[in-house]
C-alpha positions as CSV (number, residue, x, y, z in Angstrom):
1,M,47.0,-38.8,-1.1
2,T,44.3,-38.8,-3.7
3,P,43.8,-35.7,-5.9
4,A,40.5,-33.8,-5.5
5,P,37.9,-34.8,-8.1
6,A,37.5,-32.5,-11.1
7,P,34.4,-30.3,-11.0
8,A,31.4,-31.9,-12.8
9,S,30.4,-30.5,-16.1
10,G,26.9,-30.5,-17.6
11,P,23.5,-29.5,-16.2
12,L,23.5,-31.9,-13.3
13,G,26.9,-30.8,-12.0
14,A,26.4,-27.1,-12.5
15,A,25.9,-25.0,-9.4
16,P,22.4,-23.6,-9.0
17,V,22.0,-20.0,-9.9
18,P,21.0,-18.0,-6.8
19,V,17.8,-16.0,-7.0
20,A,18.4,-12.3,-6.4
21,S,16.7,-11.3,-3.2
22,R,16.5,-8.3,-0.9
23,V,14.4,-7.1,2.0
24,H,10.7,-7.0,1.2
25,F,9.3,-4.4,3.5
26,P,5.5,-4.9,3.0
27,S,5.8,-8.6,3.9
28,L,8.1,-7.9,6.8
29,L,5.9,-5.1,8.2
30,A,2.8,-7.3,7.9
31,A,4.6,-10.1,9.8
32,L,5.9,-7.8,12.5
33,A,2.4,-6.3,12.9
34,I,0.8,-9.8,13.3
35,M,3.5,-10.7,15.8
36,L,3.2,-7.5,17.9
37,V,-0.6,-7.3,17.9
38,G,-1.0,-11.0,18.6
39,S,1.4,-10.6,21.6
40,I,-0.3,-7.5,23.0
41,Y,-3.9,-8.7,22.3
42,P,-4.0,-12.5,22.2
43,L,-7.8,-12.4,22.1
44,L,-7.3,-11.7,18.4
45,F,-7.0,-15.4,18.0
46,A,-10.2,-16.2,19.8
47,D,-13.8,-16.5,18.6
48,A,-16.8,-14.7,20.1
49,S,-17.1,-17.1,23.0
50,G,-13.5,-16.6,24.0
51,K,-12.3,-20.0,22.8
52,A,-9.2,-20.4,20.5
53,D,-10.1,-20.1,16.8
54,H,-7.6,-22.5,15.3
55,S,-8.4,-21.9,11.7
56,L,-7.9,-18.1,12.2
57,A,-4.7,-18.7,14.1
58,M,-3.4,-21.0,11.3
59,A,-4.1,-18.4,8.7
60,L,-2.5,-15.6,10.7
61,F,0.5,-17.7,11.6
62,W,1.0,-18.7,7.9
63,A,0.8,-15.1,6.9
64,M,3.3,-14.2,9.7
65,S,5.7,-17.0,8.7
66,A,5.5,-16.1,5.0
67,G,6.0,-12.5,5.8
68,L,9.1,-13.1,8.0
69,V,10.7,-15.5,5.5
70,R,10.1,-13.3,2.5
71,G,10.5,-10.1,4.4
72,V,14.1,-10.7,5.4
73,G,14.9,-11.5,1.8
74,F,15.1,-15.3,1.9
75,V,13.8,-17.0,-1.3
76,P,13.7,-20.9,-1.1
77,R,14.9,-22.9,-4.1
78,W,12.0,-25.4,-4.3
79,F,9.0,-23.9,-6.0
80,G,6.5,-25.3,-3.4
81,W,8.4,-23.6,-0.5
82,R,9.0,-20.6,-2.6
83,W,5.2,-20.1,-3.1
84,L,4.3,-21.0,0.6
85,F,6.7,-18.4,1.9
86,S,6.2,-15.6,-0.7
87,G,4.8,-12.2,-0.4
88,W,1.7,-13.4,-2.2
89,A,1.2,-16.2,0.3
90,C,1.5,-13.6,3.1
91,A,-1.3,-11.6,1.4
92,A,-3.4,-14.8,0.9
93,G,-3.0,-15.7,4.6
94,L,-4.2,-12.2,5.6
95,L,-7.2,-12.4,3.2
96,L,-8.1,-15.8,4.6
97,A,-7.8,-14.6,8.1
98,T,-10.0,-11.6,7.3
99,W,-12.6,-13.8,5.7
100,L,-12.5,-16.2,8.7
101,R,-12.8,-13.4,11.2
102,W,-15.5,-11.3,9.7
103,G,-16.8,-13.0,6.6
104,A,-17.7,-16.5,7.7
């Protein structure tokens, strides 16, 4: 039987330091609101002629996804995912959806 390898020392062998996280209620509430309102009133994702507005849906689904991920307290390790699923990304998705719905 071989002995277990010794733990690695140095920066590459060190365990990553976890980021402190907790429930983020504003993001979670925004995500739940998008989910419930979109389920009750699906015409929210349509344009004036009644056809699906894919860019509006993409912005709202991005905001909902970011809100759910950040809202439950999960913080990804990689900075790209951390930004895409942050509270600020949830707000950016909501602003983009607002602009697409009423500004453009």
